[in-house]
C-alpha positions in Angstrom: 31.9 14.0 -20.6 29.9 11.2 -19.2 26.0 11.1 -19.8 22.9 11.5 -18.0 21.5 8.1 -18.4 25.0 6.3 -17.2 25.1 8.6 -14.5 21.5 7.6 -13.2 22.1 3.5 -13.7 25.9 4.3 -11.5 23.4 6.0 -8.7 20.6 2.8 -9.1 23.5 0.0 -9.6 24.8 1.5 -6.7 22.1 2.1 -3.7 19.3 1.4 -5.6 18.7 -1.5 -3.2 19.4 -0.2 -0.3 17.1 2.3 -0.1 13.1 2.1 -0.6 12.2 3.4 -3.9 10.1 7.1 -3.0 13.8 7.3 -0.9 16.0 6.5 -3.6 13.7 8.8 -5.8 14.4 12.0 -3.7 17.5 11.3 -3.2 18.5 10.9 -6.6 16.5 14.6 -7.4 18.4 16.4 -4.3 21.2 14.9 -5.5 20.9 16.7 -9.4 18.9 19.9 -7.5 22.4 20.8 -5.4 24.9 19.7 -7.8 23.5 20.7 -11.6 20.5 22.3 -12.9 19.2 19.5 -14.6 15.4 18.8 -13.6 13.9 15.1 -12.4 11.8 15.3 -15.8 15.5 15.5 -17.7 15.5 12.0 -16.7 13.4 10.6 -18.9 13.1 13.5 -21.8 17.1 13.7 -22.0 19.1 10.8 -21.1 21.9 11.0 -23.5 22.7 15.0 -22.1 26.3 15.7 -21.7 27.4 16.4 -17.5 30.9 17.4 -17.1 33.2 14.5 -15.8 33.8 16.5 -12.5 29.4 16.0 -11.8 30.1 12.8 -12.4 33.0 12.7 -10.0 31.4 14.3 -7.1 28.5 12.7 -7.4 30.4 9.2 -7.3 31.7 10.4 -3.9 28.2 11.1 -2.7 27.3 7.8 -3.3 30.1 6.3 -1.3 29.4 8.0 1.3 25.1 7.3 0.9 26.1 3.8 0.9 27.3 3.7 4.5 23.9 4.8 5.6 24.8 8.7 6.3 22.2 10.8 5.7 22.3 12.8 2.9 21.7 16.3 5.1 24.7 15.5 6.2 26.5 14.4 2.9 25.6 17.5 1.1 26.5 19.6 4.2 22.7 21.5 3.4 19.0 21.0 3.8 16.1 23.3 3.0 13.2 23.9 5.4 10.4 25.7 4.5 11.8 27.6 1.3 15.0 28.0 3.9 18.4 26.6 2.8 19.8 25.2 6.1 23.7 24.3 6.8 24.0 20.7 8.4 26.8 19.5 10.9 27.1 15.7 12.1 26.3 18.0 15.3 22.9 18.3 13.8 19.9 15.8 14.8 18.7 14.2 11.5 15.5 12.6 11.8 15.7 8.9 11.0 14.6 5.3 11.4 17.1 5.3 15.0 16.0 8.2 16.1 12.0 7.9 15.7 12.7 4.8 18.1 13.6 6.9 20.6 11.3 7.1 23.9 10.4 10.6 24.3 7.6 11.6 26.6 
């Protein structure tokens, strides 16, 4: 079993400096929402919470993909929009810094 605080530290060490702080916190929240029933408040009040090794292995895989700046929606294959869960594939255009620079008009 892995410890929640160790998993959070792993994420911080691997991708914490690659994304703005707010985006990193959102990514962390989304990953835990998809894979576990751990709520972000648990990050602070239950740092010694045990998490299965399988979950930690999945988080490591996700983190490895995020290090390449692949959008979290592609990594997880799902996103939420207006309360709906939508399947996402690489053929779906995800808004990001590069897209915002496209001339539209």
